GUSE-217857 format. One record per residue (C-alpha): y, z negated, x negated; residue number from 1; residue in three letters. Coordinates in steps of 0.001 Angstrom, whole numbers, plus 500000, padded with zeros to 6 digits. Layout:
% GUSE-217857
Y;Z;X;NUM;Ala
...
***
This chain:
% GUSE-217857
500000;500000;500000;1;Met
502345;500649;497133;2;Ala
503110;504336;497348;3;Cys
503485;505453;500978;4;Gly
501598;508714;500442;5;Thr
499318;507874;503362;6;Cys
502266;507966;505817;7;His
501181;509312;509203;8;Val
502786;509531;512609;9;Ile
500885;508319;515648;10;Leu
501630;509259;519227;11;Asp
503062;506366;521259;12;Glu
499798;505380;522923;13;Gln
497913;505432;519628;14;Ser
500657;503425;517941;15;Tyr
500422;500668;520545;16;Ser
496632;500542;520117;17;Arg
496840;500347;516309;18;Ala
498765;497076;516285;19;Gly
502050;496159;514692;20;Glu
502663;496915;511017;21;Pro
502979;493958;508652;22;Ser
506227;492991;506959;23;Arg
504848;494401;503707;24;Glu
503998;497706;505370;25;Glu
507498;497925;506814;26;Asn
508918;497340;503333;27;Ser
506955;500301;501965;28;Val
508033;502418;504956;29;Met
511645;501806;503874;30;Asp
510899;503998;500833;31;Thr
509185;506845;502728;32;Val
510806;510048;504023;33;Phe
510643;511308;507629;34;Asn
509849;507912;509146;35;Val
509677;507779;512946;36;Thr
509357;504824;515347;37;Pro
505590;505422;515423;38;Thr
505059;505904;511683;39;Ser
502328;503919;509959;40;Arg
500605;503813;506606;41;Leu
497112;505012;507406;42;Ser
495658;502711;504734;43;Cys
496868;499757;506798;44;Gln
495355;500748;510145;45;Ile
492220;498698;510678;46;Val
489456;500960;511966;47;Val
487922;499654;515189;48;Ala
486126;501012;518241;49;Asp
489340;500495;520223;50;Ser
490944;503264;518163;51;Leu
488555;506008;519261;52;Asp
490456;509237;519918;53;Asn
493794;508173;518475;54;Ile
496173;511016;517669;55;Arg
497431;511146;514099;56;Val
499920;513665;512707;57;Lys
499678;514384;508999;58;Leu
502922;515326;507304;59;Leu
503445;518305;505033;60;Asp
504214;516762;501636;61;Pro
506093;519902;500596;62;Trp
508426;520011;503592;63;Ala
***
């Protein structure tokens, strides 16, 4: 959780199911480009059955 290269954008429903980001995650997000209200670091999303079929948008690192 030091680099932010795993930044993804979730749709609103998926974001609410993934739980709130930690303070540390929010600190890293302050250094990431193209952050949205539903941005998360994918390395910090805990995989669980409740997350089946979440929608995740991967960003183009060259854009």
